[in-house]
N, C-alpha and C positions, 0 to 999 in steps of 0.2 A: 157269481154263478152266471147268472143272466148276463151280467155287463161283459164277461168274457165273448159269448156268443153275439152280441150285439157288435162289439168292435170287430170281430172276424167277420161278420157278415157286412158291416159298412165298408170294409175294406176291400171284400170280394165285390160289392157292387160298383165301389169307385173303379178298380180296375176293368169291370166289364163296361162301365160307360166310356171309359178309354179304348174300347173296341177290341178287348181281350175275350177269348171263347170262356164260357164257364170253367173248363177246367184248368184253362193257363190263368183264369184269374183268381181262383182258389189257390193254385200253387203259388201265385205271386204272392200274395196276400199271407202265406202261410210262411212264406220267407221273410216278409218284411216285418212281422210281429209277433213270430212264433215264441220268440223268447219272451216278450213282453206278457204274452197269454201264460206260459209257464210260471213268469215269476209272478203274476197276480194270484194265481192258482196255488202256490206255495204260502204265499204271503195268507191267503184264506185259511189252509191247513195248519199253519202256524199259531193264527190267532185262536182256533176252534179247539186246537189239541189240548190246552189247558182244561177248558172247560169239562171235558171227558173224566177229568180226575178231580174235580170240585166234589165236596161233600154232598149227600143227596139231599139235603135241607137248602142248599143254596144253589145248585147246578141242576136240580130237577125240571126246571123249565126249558133249559136250554140243551139239555144232554141228548136227547132223540135229534133235535136239530144239528148239533155238533157230529154225531155220528154219521149223520146222511151227508153232511160237507165233507168229513175227512174221508168217509169211505169212498164217496163219489168222486172226489178230486185226486186221491191218491194212488 
């Protein structure tokens, strides 16, 4: 979750250091790593969906966390 944002911000800053404006840097960064960010997000969702269906005695600890991850990313 947080690593997606960090990767995107680092790429934007790299483009700004190369002389691009903020908007152009954001667009360029999104074009370069947009697919990677989507892949990371889908993999997080794929990992946490099974936790939603665990029995209450086993999945109670991670249930709320998995609802947050799956709900935020989907």
